[in-house]
C-alpha positions as CSV (number, residue, x, y, z in Angstrom):
1,M,-166.9,193.8,-46.1
2,P,-165.2,190.7,-47.3
3,V,-163.3,190.5,-50.5
4,M,-164.8,187.9,-53.3
5,E,-161.9,185.6,-55.0
6,H,-161.7,184.9,-58.6
7,R,-159.1,183.1,-58.5
8,H,-158.7,180.2,-61.6
9,A,-154.7,179.4,-60.0
10,P,-152.9,179.5,-56.9
11,R,-150.7,182.7,-57.0
12,R,-146.8,183.0,-55.8
13,P,-145.0,184.9,-53.4
14,V,-143.1,187.5,-55.6
15,R,-141.2,190.6,-55.3
16,L,-141.6,192.2,-58.8
17,A,-140.9,196.0,-59.2
18,V,-143.2,197.3,-61.9
19,R,-143.8,200.8,-63.4
20,Y,-147.8,201.3,-64.2
21,R,-149.9,203.6,-66.4
22,H,-153.1,204.9,-66.0
23,A,-154.8,207.4,-67.2
24,G,-151.6,209.4,-68.7
25,H,-150.2,208.8,-65.3
26,D,-147.1,207.0,-64.1
27,G,-146.4,205.1,-61.0
28,L,-144.0,202.7,-59.3
29,G,-144.6,199.8,-57.0
30,E,-144.1,195.8,-56.5
31,L,-146.1,192.8,-57.3
32,T,-146.3,190.8,-54.3
33,D,-148.1,187.8,-55.5
34,L,-148.7,186.7,-59.2
35,S,-150.3,184.0,-61.3
36,R,-151.0,183.4,-65.1
37,D,-154.4,185.2,-64.1
38,G,-153.6,188.2,-61.7
39,A,-151.6,190.0,-59.4
40,F,-151.2,192.0,-56.4
41,L,-149.9,195.6,-57.0
42,R,-148.6,197.1,-53.8
43,T,-148.7,200.8,-54.3
44,R,-149.6,203.8,-52.3
45,Q,-152.0,205.8,-55.5
46,R,-155.5,204.4,-54.9
47,L,-156.4,203.5,-58.5
48,P,-160.1,203.2,-59.5
49,L,-162.1,200.3,-59.6
50,R,-162.4,198.3,-62.5
51,Q,-159.9,200.3,-64.6
52,C,-157.6,199.0,-67.3
53,I,-153.8,199.7,-66.4
54,E,-150.4,199.0,-67.9
55,V,-148.1,197.4,-65.5
56,I,-144.3,196.7,-67.0
57,P,-142.2,194.4,-65.2
58,R,-138.3,195.0,-66.5
59,D,-136.3,192.0,-66.9
60,E,-133.0,193.3,-65.3
61,A,-131.4,191.1,-67.0
62,S,-131.7,191.7,-70.3
63,G,-133.4,195.1,-69.5
64,A,-135.8,194.2,-71.6
65,A,-139.6,195.6,-70.6
66,A,-143.1,193.5,-71.0
67,T,-146.8,195.2,-71.1
68,W,-149.6,193.8,-69.3
69,S,-152.8,195.4,-69.8
70,M,-154.7,194.4,-66.1
71,F,-158.1,195.7,-65.0
72,V,-158.3,196.7,-61.0
73,V,-160.7,194.2,-58.9
74,H,-160.6,195.2,-56.0
75,R,-158.6,197.6,-53.4
76,R,-156.5,197.7,-50.1
77,A,-154.7,200.3,-48.0
78,D,-151.9,199.2,-49.2
79,G,-152.4,198.5,-52.9
80,V,-154.8,197.1,-55.4
81,G,-155.9,192.9,-57.0
82,L,-155.4,193.4,-60.7
83,I,-156.6,190.5,-63.5
84,F,-154.9,190.2,-66.5
85,R,-157.5,191.1,-69.7
86,R,-157.7,188.3,-72.1
87,Y,-155.6,188.0,-74.9
88,P,-155.2,185.1,-77.6
89,A,-153.1,182.3,-76.4
90,S,-150.2,183.4,-79.0
91,A,-150.4,187.5,-77.0
92,A,-151.0,186.3,-73.6
93,P,-148.5,187.5,-70.9
94,D,-146.1,185.0,-69.2
95,P,-146.4,186.4,-66.1
96,E,-143.9,182.9,-65.0
97,A,-141.0,183.4,-67.4
98,A,-141.2,187.2,-65.5
99,V,-140.7,185.8,-62.4
100,H,-138.1,183.6,-63.4
101,S,-136.4,186.5,-64.3
102,A,-136.5,188.2,-61.6
103,V,-135.9,185.1,-59.3
104,C,-132.7,184.5,-61.4
105,D,-131.1,188.2,-61.6
106,R,-131.7,188.6,-58.3
107,R,-129.6,185.1,-56.5
108,A,-127.1,185.8,-59.6
109,R,-126.3,189.4,-57.6
110,T,-126.3,187.6,-54.0
């Protein structure tokens, strides 16, 4: 059965290591694409559809971590599609800043 697309913004390919929390359990994964509306989380854990999870990307340069509240909207064998919960504009997560930080930090180490 094909997956229905709900993207409102283009996704950028990324490789961003994250931690995530769901129902009191922690996991590790990697965001493989990211937009202002959602992301794909590569993980071995089978997360339940329509459930809210917390995704915690880590800014390797500063050590700071943000927490993004996201919903699981589809599953594949290699992970899950996520959308951001709706936030007031002043509290919205900034995926562009996370990608920029991850890319710049990786370049600085090479």
